[in-house]
N, C-alpha and C positions, 0 to 999 in steps of 0.2 A: 608185462615186462619186468616189473619189480619182483613179482612172485617167481618168475623164471630165474632171475639173477640170484635170489637167495636159495633156490633149489640147487643151483650149480655150486654155490659157496658151501652148502652143507656137505657136499661130497669131498671130504677132507683127505681121504686115502689116495694113495698113488696108484690104485688099481686100474684107474681109467687110462685111456689112451692119451698120447701126447696131443692129438688133435683136439680132444675135448677140453684138456687143460688150456690150450691156446684159445679156444672159443670162449671159455669162462673168463679168461683174462681180458679178452676183447670186450665182452659184454659188460664186465665191471668197469672198465675204462669209459665206455660209452655212458654207463649209468651215472658215474661220478661227474662226467662233463655235463650231462643233462641236469643233474641235481644242482650243480653250480649255476647253470643258466636260470633255473627256476628260482633260486634264492635271489639273484640279481633282479630278475623280473618282478618278483613279489615285492622286493624292497622299493622299486620304482613305483609299483602299483599302489603301495601303502602311502608313499609320499604324495602321489597324485591324488589319491582319494582324500587325504588329509587336506591338501590344498583346495580341492573342490568343495569339501564339506565346510571349510572355514569361510568360503565365499557365500554359503547359503545363509538365509535368515536363521538366527538361533532357534526360533520356534519351529521353523520348517525342518531344521537339521534333527531336532529331537522328536518331532512329530511329522513324519513324512506325509501323512494324509491330511494334515491340518489345512494346507493351502493347495488349491488345484494346480499342481505342477503338470501342465499339459505336455511339456517337452523340456529336455535338458540340453544345454549347449555342449556340443562335442568338442569344439575348438573355440578359443577366444580370438576375436578379431584384434588386429593391432590397435594400440591406443596412442593418443597424442594429447598430452596434458590432461589426462583423466577422461578424455572424450574417446568413445569407441568409433573407429572408422570402419566403414563397410559399404556394401552395395545399397544405395538409397534409391535406385531406380529413377535417377534424374533429379531428385529433391536435394536440398541442402541438409535436411533433417528428416529422418523417418523413424517413427515409433510404431512398433508392431506387437500387439497382444501384451502390452505392458501391465504387469501386476506388481504392486508393492505393498508390503505389510509392515506394521509396527513391531517393536520388540515383543509385545504381548500377543502377536498374531492377529491383531485387528487390521482390517482392510483399510488401506489409504486410497489406492488407485487400482481399478480393475478394468481389464480388457481395453486399454487405451490404444487406439490406432489413430495416428496423426502424422501428416506430412507438411513440411514447410518448404515451399518452392522458392527459387531465387526471387528476391525483391518483394516477397510477401512480408507484411508487417502485422503481426498478431498481438492483440491484447489478451492477456490471461486474467480472467476475473473470477470472483467467488469469495465467500465469507472467510474470515480468519480461520486457519486450521483445516481448511478443506483439502490442501495438498498442492497448492500452487508452487511454493518454493521447493517442495519435494520433487515436483516435476522437473524443475530446472536442475535440481541436484542429480536426478537420474541421468539427465543429458550430459552434465559435466563430469559424472563419475563419482561425485561426492556422496551420493545416496545409492545404496545397494538395490539392484533390481532382482526381485525374486524369480520372475519368469518374464520372458519376452525380450525384446531388443530395443535399444535406443542408439541408432546409427547416424553418424555424420558422414557426408560425402568425403572421399579421400583428400581432395584438394581444397576443402572448405576450412577457412580459419575461423575459430570460435573465440569470441570475447565475452567475458563474464565479469560483472562488477563484484569484486570480492568485498565482503563486509569488513575485512580487517583494514580496509583503506590503504594508506601508505605509511602507517605508523612505523617508526624506526628508520625511515629514509634519511640519508645524509645529503641528499641532492637538493638543488634549488627547485623552485616550483617549475620553471621552464624545463630543466633537465629531466625531472621526474615525469612531467606531462609528455615529453617527447621520447621517453625511454623505450616505448614499445612500438615506435614507428620503424619496424624491423627492416623493411626493404630500403628505406631512405638511409637509416643509420648504417646499414651494411655497405651500401654504395659510397656513403661518405667516408667510412673507414678505408675502403679500397682506394678511393681517390687520394686520400691523405697519405696512404702508404706508398702509392706510385709517385706522388709529388715529392716525398722524402727521397725515394730512389733517384729521381731526376736531379734533385738538389745535391745529392751525394755524388753526382758525376755520371750516372747511368742515363745517357741520352740515346740509347739504342732505338732503332725504329720500332721494335716490338714493344718496348716500354711506353714510347710516345703514343703508339696505336692503342695500347691497353688503357692509357689515361684518357684518350679521346672517347673510347667506348664507355669507360666508367662515367665520364662527364655526361655523355648522351643518355645513359641509363639513369643517372642521378636526376637529370632533367625530366625524363619520362615519368618517373615515379613521384615527381613533385618536390624534389629536394631543394630547388632554388626558391620555393615558396613556403618551405617548412616553418620558418620563423613567423611568417605572416599567419599561417594556419593555426599555429600554437597560440599566437596573440588573440586571434579572433575567438577561439574556443574559450580561452581563459576569461576574456572580456565578457562573453556571453554568460559565463557562470559566475560573474560578479567580481572578478579580480581587477585590480588596478594595474597599469603598466609597470609601476614600481615594484609590485609584488612578485614579478617574474624572477627577480634575482634574489629574493629572500629564500631562506631555507624552509623546507617543508615542516621541520620541527618547530618553527616559530608559530605555526597555525594550530588552532583548536581542532578537535575531532571532526566537527561539522565541516570545517573548511578543508580538512584533509580528505574527507569523502568527496568533496568537489574536485580536488586534485586527482583523486583516483578515477573519477568519472571523466575528467578531461583526458587523462592518459588512455582510458579505454576507447573513447570516441576517436581520438587521434590515431589509434592503432588501426582503425578502419577494418574491423573483422568482417568476414562474409556473413557470419551469423552472430548477431548481437543479442546477448541475453541480459536483461535488466530486471532486477528485483527491487521494487519500490525506490527508483532512483531519485524521486523528488522529495524524499523525507527530510533532507537537510538543505533544501533549496527554498529561497524566497520566491515571491510571485514573479518578479522579472526574470529570474533564472529559470523558473518553471516554464514561462512563456517561451523563452529562447530555446530551451530543450525541446519543447513540443514542436516548434518550427523546424529545428534541426532534424529531429527524427522523422518528421513528415516528408523530408526531402532525402532521407538516407537511401543510398543505392543498394545496400545489402538487405539481408533478411533480419527481421526483428522479432523477438519474443519479449514482450513487456508485461511484467507482473506489476499491477498498480491499483490503488484505490482512488487515485486522482482522476476524477471524471473529466476535468478539462484537458489533462494530458492525454488520456485515452481518446477523447473525442477528436483531438487535432492530429494525433501522431500515428494512429493505426488504421488499417483498412479491413481488418477481419477480427472477429472476437471468438475466443474459445472459453467456455465457462466450465469450471470444475464443479460438478454438481452430481449428487448421488454416487460419489466415488468413481466417476468417470469423466470424460472430457466431451462436452457437447459443443459442436463447431457451428459457427455462423460465418460462412465464407462471403467475402466482399460485402461486409456489413459494418457500418459505423456503430459507435456505441449507442447512439439514440435509436437507430434502426434495430439494433440487437434487442433492446428492451421491448420494442413493439413485436418483433419477430418471435421472441421467447414466449410472450403471452399468447400469440397466435398459434404457435406450435403446441403449447400445452392444451389450449382449448380444442384444437383440431384432433390431437391424439386422444383426448378423453371422449370427444364426440364420436369418433370412429369406433373406439372400444365399446361405448354404450350401444351404438348401432349394431355391432357384431354380436354383443351379448343378447340384445333384443331379438335378433334374427335366430340365434341358436335356441333361445327360449321358445320362439314361435315354432321352430322345427320339432323341438322336444315335446311341446304340447300336442302337436299333430301325432307324433309317435305314441305318446301316452294314451291318446284318445282312440286311435284307429289301429294301433299295432297288433291287437289281438284278433282283428278281423282277417279271416282267411283271404278275402277278396282284395284286401289292401296291404297284405304283408310285404309284397314287393315294393310298394311305394314307401312303406314305413322304413324298410331296410335301406332304401335309397336316401332317405332323410338322415338316418343314422350315419351313413357314410359321409354325407355333407357336413354334419357336425364334427366328425372325426377329422375331416380334411381341414376345417377351420381351426381345430385345435392344433393339428400338426403344423399349420402355417403360422401359428402364433397369434392368430386373430382374436383368440379368447384370453390371451395373456394381458394383464394390465399394462398400460404404457410404462416405459422405463421411468424409474424414480427421478433420474436426472432431468427428464423433460418436464414432468408435471410437478416436481417438488416445489413447494412454496415455503420459503424460509420465514420462520417466525421472527419478527423484528425485535431486536434487543431493547430492553428498557432499563432505566436507571432511576432509582429513587434515593435521593440524598437525605440524610437525617436532618431534622430541623436544627437551625443554629442555636446554640446556647446564648442566652442574653448576656451582654457585656455591661460594664458599668460606664456610663457616659457615652459620648458619641465617637470618640477616637479609638480605633482598634489598634493601629500601628502607625508610628510617626518616625520619619527620618528628618533630622535637623542639621543643616549645613554639612551634609555628609560627603566625604571624599571616598570614592569606592574604586577598588582595583585589585588585581591579583599580585601586583608588584608594588613594593614599598615606595619607590621613587616615581612611578609613572601611573597615577590613578587614571582610570578610564573615564570616570564621572567625577565632577567636582561641584561642591556647593549645592548638593541636592536637597531640596525641601519637598517632602511628600507626606501628606496626611491621608490615611485610609480611614474614612468614616464608615459607620454602620450603614448598610443599604447601598453602598457604592459598588458599581461594577465598572472597572477600569481596564481598558485595552491599551497595552503599550505597543506603539508602532514605531517604525524607523528601520533603517538599513541593517543588514546583518553586520555584526562586528561593532555596532555603535554602543552596545552595552546593555541591551534589554535583559538578557539572561543574567548578566552580572548584577543588574539592579534587583532582579528577582532573588538572586542568591543573598544579597544584602538584606532584603526584606525578610527572607527566610531565616536569617541569622547564621547561615553556614559560612558566609564570607564576612570576616570582621571588618569594620570600617577603619579606614586609614585616619580619619578624623571625623568629628561630628558625633551626633547622638542617635541611637536607635531606641525608641521608647515603646514598650508593649503595654497594652491594657492588661490589668491584672487578671481579667477573665478571658484573655485571648486564647482561642483554640485554633491552632493553625493546621490546615490540611494542604498537602503538597502533592502535585502530580506533574512529573517532568517527562520529557521525551525519552530520557535515558533510564527512567526508573525501571522499566520492564527488563532492560538488559543487565541491571544490577542485582536481580533476584538470584537467590541461591539455587544453582542448577540441580543440586542433589536433594532439595527439599520437595515435599509433596505440595501441590498447589493449595489445597485446602488448609494444610497446616500453616503455611505462610499467611494466609488470609486471617485465620482465627487467632494466630499468635499476635499479629499486628493489632487486630481489633480489641483483643483482651489486654494487651501489654501497654507499657508506658504510663505516664502520669495520668492520662485521661482515658485509659483503657476501660472497657466494660466487660467484666468477667461473666456477665450473664449471656453474652453472645454464644450461641450454641453452634455446633457443626451444621445443623439444619439451617440456621440463619445464614451461614456462609454459603451453603449449597444453594439456597434460594436466590441470593444475590448473584452468585456465579451463573446459575441457570438462566436468570433473566438476561444475562449478558452473553448467553450462547455457550456457556461452559457446562453443559448438562452431562448426563450419563456418568461414565467413569472418568471423565476428564479432570474433575477436582482431585481424584486420587492418583493422577499421574505426577511424575517428577517434572519440575520446571524444564529440565533439559530435554524432555521428550515433547514439549509443546512448541508450536510455531511462534514466530516473532509476534504475530497478531494476537495469539492466544495468551502469550506472556503479558502483553499490554492489557488484556482483559482481566488477568489475575491482578495486576497492579491497580486497575480501576476498581476492582472488587474490594481491595484493601482500602482504597480511598473512600469508597462509598459506605463502609461499615462503621467508621468512627466519626462522631459528630464534630463539626468545626463551625466557627463563625467567620473565618477568613480563609478562602481557598486561593492558593497560588498555583497557576497552571502554566507550564512552559512547553509550548508546542504540543498540546495534548492530543492533537489529531494524528500525529505521526504514529505509524504502525497499527492504527485502528482502521477497520473497514468503514465503508460509507454509512451503513446502518448504525454502527456503534457511535460514530461521530455525531450522527443525527440525535441519537438517544442522549448523549452527553450534552449537546447544545440545548435540547429541549428541557432536560433536567435543570441546567443552570439558569435557563430563562424563567423557570417557575420557582427556583429556590431563593431563599434569603429573606425576602420581604424587607422589613425595616431593621432586621438584626444581623443578617449575613452579608458579607462582602466578597467580591471576586476581583482578582488581578490576573490578567491573562496576557501571555505573549503568543501570538499565532499568526501564520500567514494564510490560513484557510478561510477564504472569504465567506463561504456558505455557513461554516461553523460560527464565525464571528457575528454574522448578521442574525443568526438565530438566538444568540445570547441576550441581546438587548442592552448594550452598554450605556451607562449614564455619563461616563467620562472618557476622554481620549487623551493619552499621554504620548508625547512625541519625544523620543530619545535621540539626540543629535548633538554633534559638536561638543561632547562632554557635558551636556546639560539636559534638563528635562522641562518641558512645557506641558502643563495640565490644562485642559479645557473641559468645561462642563457641557457636554453635548454627546449625541450619538455619532456613529460612523456615517459618513456620506460618501457619495461616488468619488469626490475629489480625493478622499483618503486613499482609495484604491489606485487612483491614477499615479500617486506619488509614494505609495506605501513602502515599496521595497527598492526604489531606485537608489543606487549607491551614492554615498557621500564621500568627498575627498578626505575627510578627517578620520574616517573609520578604518578598521582593519579590513583591507581589501574592499574598499568602497569607492564609488564614483560620485556624480553630482546628485544631490538630493534637494528637492524643492521644500524649503523650510516653511513652517507656519510663522508668519511675521508677528511680532509682538504688538498687541493692540493697546491704545491709550485707554485710560479709565472710562472716558466718554464713549469711545468706540465699543468697548466691551459692554457698556450699559445698553447701547443701541442693539448690539448683536444679541444680548440676552433677551431684550424686549422682543426682538424679531423671532427668536427661538420659541419663546413662550407663545407668541401669537401664532406661529406655524404649528406648534403642538396642539393648540386649542382650535385651530382653524376648521378641521372637519366637523366638530360639534357645532360651531357657530354657523357654518355653511348649511348644515341641516336645519338649524333654527331659521336661517334666512329664507330657505325654501318654503318653510311653513308660513312665515310672515307674508311672503309674496303671494302665496296661494290664498291666504285670508284676505289680503288687500284686493286681489283680483276678483274674489267672490263678492266683496263689498261693493266694488265698482260696478259689477254686473247688476247687483241689487239697486244701486243708484240709477243706472240706466233705465231699469224697469220702472222705478218710481217716477222718473222724469216723464216717461210716457203716460203714466197714470194721471199726473197732475195737469197734463195738457196745456191750457192757456194761462195757468196761474204763474204769472211772471215772477212774483216774489219767491214762490216755492222753487221754481226752476232755477233761479239764481242761487238759492241756498244749496240745492242739490249739486249744482255745477261746481260751486266752491269746495264742497266736500269731496267731489270726485277728483278735482285738481290736487287737493292735499294728498289723497291716496296715491295718485300718479307720481307726485313728488316723492312720497315715501318709498314707492317701488323703485324709482330711479336711484335713490340713495342706497337702498338695499342692494341693488345690482352693482353699484360702484364698490360697495364694501365687499361683495362677493368676488369681484374681479381683483380687488386689492389683496384679499386673502389668498387667492390662487397664485398671484405674483410672488407673495412672500413665501408660500410653500415651495414654489419652483426655485426661488432664490436660495432657500435654506437647504434644499435637497442637493443643489449643485455646489454649495459652499464648501 
């Protein structure tokens, strides 16, 4: 067509007929019109291609063959708040052939196929950095999907706990908590609008009918019980009734996270997505949340390392393992652990059986394949082997099924020796963030060498504030803070991981911290840092990643690596188990239990019972009513019964069962009983041996009495000896029973 057009144009003379000139003009007009259409179309195509390419993973866009792109989306489904809506085939959520890669092209999740039906409650488990939060991000639209689909049913409302909490809110706690109860709030606004119309003189039948319908609908969606529902949720999360009318900005970050959680729960989404919701909750609030979720009427996806929460609140488990999602339908957490081991053993056993069968067939072929009379049989066996190979029976079991994670470990440097017994002292200290309103007053605390102190009490009572004063980052309002001249302070807080420089390489942060500062060690090598990080599960190329590319749990492991490379003789830990997975928490607890000896000390604030019980505390400090009570003892069951119950005096606290002040005489008795209970197991073992010896001696006396026969004098002597042994055994038995009673009393104290 183009060639023909230019051929006609080249005929510039007027020797041609009028008809040919007319045809040339017509062709040129058509050509220009088509050219204009092509320009417009190409412009749109370029824009479309640019938009599509920008949505691809950077690595995939530059290297199209780097990731297995099985198919490209031709049209994007409509979205709602970042969630992609589409045909889910009856499920609330449907993931199909989901593949996600990192910025460097490393695989995070591969071939994930997963559906969540209405009212299913799934727990998402796996080690730090395996892709759990990435999975939630793919569902909410905050993480790019390289290939595959994450679709939510068109009428399903999705709720997701945003990590930014409610910072910046100018509302009260009640207003913020109720702000996303959309249906109720909408009907309330409609009622108020109609009531204003009627008050303004509009008493028409239509307006009155509209108001009646609005009131009925308001009642149907729970509007008349809204305040009660809000109060119950806030109470469950640890707030006092008086807190409802306080402004959100009055509360700390941890309490603002609770307000955000209350707002999410009260919004009643059809699909509830929770990423480590218990990180900022105390034990009582965690228990309440577990009960609430166990009765939730919608679908739940819960990412958590809190075993107690998972055990009580979900009815199915999905494990992110081997870069994919392994599902355990209708399986509690305890049952999941058993089923996982069973699946791994079964898969490996079947694989080994198949390999043995293939080897047996191949041996037959090798042995008889050359025989003319058995060629047909050999060929048949070759086909059997090929069939097994095509069916995947000779492929090793999926890594996600058989993968055994290496447990992380942590070795803390030996504590440097200090001068004297006292490492850190607070004398008559008033502590607070505001000049006029100290949270704690008249605090006397001496941290001696070898002391392991747990600070217990309700949230908001001042435990973290006390720790900040010990650390020296919060100046005292009055009183003294006295350091040992050889004090080496190590600090690990729940927010430390979130404060790391997002643009720095993980290994650089660890080495810079270990080598820097007053007590830095310039001999720490990059390999030393990699060894510590590797033992905590940050192996391979993860130490060379930027902090911003790591998951929250991996950031916590980086912070823990920094903590582990610098020698200290006093460790301060504020909620150290937050953001760490179960294995890492166990490693930290085990390390602290063995660390310190007579030279190192530990002060901990934690709500994690299993972690606290693994440390082996020597002292318990109760922070309440603006004061501190220190007791020289370990944790008991009673501590956990009252550990996090709120107190009326604190920030958002209710009733707390205090530890009563004992008299000097009572303290002496208690101390005596504690020592007795501590030594009781050894004494009981000794008593058992003494009773055994006494019983053997009585048996010998019985035999001797038979031998002496009619010798009355000897018989009397033997009888007296036996009576003494029996009395001795009776006394030993009484002592045994008494020791057991003391042990039982002190374990419940």
